[in-house]
ZATINU-386371 format. One record per residue (C-alpha): residue number from 1; residue in three letters; x, y, z. Coordinates in nm, 2 decimals, always signed. Layout:
REM residues N
   num   residuo        X        Y        Z
   NUM       ALA        X        Y        Z
...
REM end
This chain:
REM residues 143
   num   residuo        X        Y        Z
     1       MET    +3.13    +0.59    +6.02
     2       LYS    +3.37    +0.79    +5.82
     3       PRO    +3.68    +0.61    +5.69
     4       GLY    +4.02    +0.64    +5.86
     5       LEU    +4.00    +0.45    +6.19
     6       ALA    +4.23    +0.15    +6.17
     7       ILE    +4.31    -0.16    +6.37
     8       GLY    +4.61    -0.07    +6.59
     9       ASP    +4.52    +0.30    +6.63
    10       THR    +4.59    +0.40    +6.99
    11       ALA    +4.49    +0.70    +7.20
    12       THR    +4.53    +0.82    +7.56
    13       PHE    +4.28    +1.00    +7.78
    14       SER    +4.33    +1.13    +8.13
    15       ARG    +4.12    +1.25    +8.42
    16       VAL    +4.18    +1.34    +8.78
    17       VAL    +3.97    +1.12    +9.02
    18       ARG    +3.72    +1.33    +9.20
    19       GLU    +3.60    +1.28    +9.56
    20       ASP    +3.25    +1.19    +9.43
    21       GLU    +3.39    +0.91    +9.21
    22       THR    +3.47    +0.68    +9.50
    23       VAL    +3.31    +0.35    +9.60
    24       SER    +3.17    +0.51    +9.92
    25       ARG    +2.99    +0.77    +9.72
    26       LEU    +2.87    +0.56    +9.43
    27       PHE    +2.50    +0.56    +9.53
    28       ASP    +2.38    +0.82    +9.79
    29       ASP    +2.11    +0.59    +9.91
    30       ALA    +2.34    +0.28    +9.97
    31       ALA    +2.44    +0.28   +10.33
    32       LEU    +2.65    -0.04   +10.28
    33       LEU    +2.86    +0.13   +10.01
    34       ALA    +2.90    +0.44   +10.23
    35       ARG    +3.12    +0.23   +10.46
    36       MET    +3.35    +0.13   +10.18
    37       PRO    +3.70    +0.28   +10.12
    38       ASP    +3.73    +0.62    +9.95
    39       VAL    +3.89    +0.49    +9.63
    40       PHE    +3.81    +0.51    +9.26
    41       ALA    +3.50    +0.30    +9.20
    42       THR    +3.50    +0.03    +8.94
    43       ALA    +3.18    +0.17    +8.79
    44       TYR    +3.35    +0.50    +8.73
    45       MET    +3.66    +0.33    +8.60
    46       VAL    +3.44    +0.15    +8.34
    47       GLY    +3.27    +0.49    +8.26
    48       LEU    +3.61    +0.65    +8.21
    49       MET    +3.72    +0.38    +7.98
    50       GLU    +3.40    +0.42    +7.78
    51       TRP    +3.45    +0.79    +7.76
    52       ALA    +3.81    +0.74    +7.64
    53       CYS    +3.70    +0.50    +7.36
    54       CYS    +3.43    +0.75    +7.26
    55       GLU    +3.68    +1.03    +7.23
    56       GLN    +3.90    +0.81    +7.01
    57       ILE    +3.64    +0.73    +6.76
    58       ALA    +3.43    +1.06    +6.77
    59       PRO    +3.62    +1.22    +6.48
    60       TYR    +3.49    +0.94    +6.26
    61       TYR    +3.12    +0.96    +6.34
    62       GLU    +2.89    +1.05    +6.06
    63       ASP    +2.63    +1.32    +6.12
    64       GLY    +2.37    +1.19    +6.37
    65       GLU    +2.58    +0.89    +6.47
    66       CYS    +2.72    +0.80    +6.81
    67       SER    +2.84    +0.48    +6.97
    68       LEU    +2.72    +0.29    +7.27
    69       GLY    +2.90    +0.03    +7.49
    70       VAL    +2.78    -0.32    +7.44
    71       ARG    +3.05    -0.53    +7.61
    72       VAL    +3.30    -0.48    +7.89
    73       ASP    +3.55    -0.73    +8.02
    74       ILE    +3.78    -0.54    +8.26
    75       SER    +3.98    -0.62    +8.56
    76       HIS    +4.03    -0.36    +8.84
    77       VAL    +4.35    -0.46    +9.02
    78       ALA    +4.48    -0.16    +9.22
    79       ALA    +4.32    +0.11    +9.43
    80       THR    +4.34    +0.48    +9.33
    81       PRO    +4.26    +0.76    +9.58
    82       PRO    +4.09    +1.08    +9.48
    83       GLY    +4.33    +1.34    +9.34
    84       MET    +4.54    +1.10    +9.14
    85       THR    +4.52    +1.11    +8.76
    86       VAL    +4.40    +0.80    +8.58
    87       THR    +4.52    +0.76    +8.22
    88       VAL    +4.33    +0.53    +7.98
    89       THR    +4.52    +0.38    +7.68
    90       SER    +4.29    +0.25    +7.42
    91       ARG    +4.38    +0.05    +7.11
    92       VAL    +4.15    -0.04    +6.83
    93       ALA    +4.16    -0.42    +6.82
    94       GLU    +3.88    -0.51    +6.57
    95       LEU    +3.65    -0.33    +6.33
    96       ASP    +3.35    -0.55    +6.24
    97       GLY    +3.07    -0.36    +6.06
    98       ARG    +2.91    -0.13    +6.32
    99       PHE    +3.11    -0.28    +6.60
   100       ILE    +3.45    -0.16    +6.73
   101       ARG    +3.65    -0.35    +6.99
   102       PHE    +3.92    -0.20    +7.20
   103       ASP    +4.20    -0.33    +7.42
   104       VAL    +4.23    -0.09    +7.71
   105       SER    +4.46    -0.04    +8.00
   106       LEU    +4.43    +0.22    +8.29
   107       SER    +4.71    +0.35    +8.50
   108       ASP    +4.72    +0.60    +8.79
   109       GLY    +5.09    +0.69    +8.74
   110       MET    +5.20    +0.45    +9.01
   111       ASP    +5.02    +0.12    +8.92
   112       LEU    +4.83    -0.05    +8.64
   113       ILE    +4.49    -0.03    +8.78
   114       GLY    +4.29    -0.21    +8.52
   115       GLU    +4.29    -0.36    +8.18
   116       GLY    +4.07    -0.56    +7.94
   117       ARG    +3.84    -0.53    +7.64
   118       HIS    +3.56    -0.30    +7.55
   119       GLN    +3.32    -0.31    +7.25
   120       ARG    +3.11    -0.03    +7.11
   121       ALA    +2.83    -0.03    +6.85
   122       LEU    +2.77    +0.26    +6.61
   123       VAL    +2.40    +0.37    +6.62
   124       GLN    +2.19    +0.65    +6.47
   125       THR    +2.13    +0.87    +6.78
   126       ALA    +1.78    +0.99    +6.70
   127       ARG    +1.66    +0.64    +6.60
   128       PHE    +1.80    +0.48    +6.91
   129       GLN    +1.66    +0.75    +7.14
   130       ALA    +1.31    +0.71    +6.98
   131       LYS    +1.32    +0.34    +7.06
   132       ALA    +1.42    +0.41    +7.42
   133       ASP    +1.15    +0.67    +7.45
   134       ALA    +0.89    +0.43    +7.32
   135       LYS    +1.00    +0.17    +7.57
   136       ALA    +0.97    +0.42    +7.86
   137       ARG    +0.62    +0.51    +7.75
   138       ALA    +0.52    +0.14    +7.72
   139       ALA    +0.66    +0.08    +8.07
   140       GLY    +0.47    +0.38    +8.21
   141       VAL    +0.79    +0.57    +8.32
   142       ALA    +0.80    +0.84    +8.05
   143       GLY    +0.83    +1.19    +8.19
REM end
């Protein structure tokens, strides 16, 4: 990782919730979920939080480097219908070698919808992908 990222650095990242990012559309083969409310799915909320943290640290990646989520501790406390904008505020809370921990909060302009912590690990993209590909081959699921 390139120098410059510091504890306390903050960033914001926003996205409009799409119709296909709701609980009822989370898995197209899950009949039980299809009967759930049409509100922003927690799974997508976590994904948006991860995306926001990636955007914050991306300018500091070395060539061939990326980060992967390794820990999530998030509450989801308010519903957000499609069409509303969710804004993630991320703050670097800890830098520990190849690990970066963030404090995050998410708002839809009317309510705090979630908050918590997220940790990412810096990895060499090609090396990590090679290990994942070898695992897929060993499991007999490689394409």
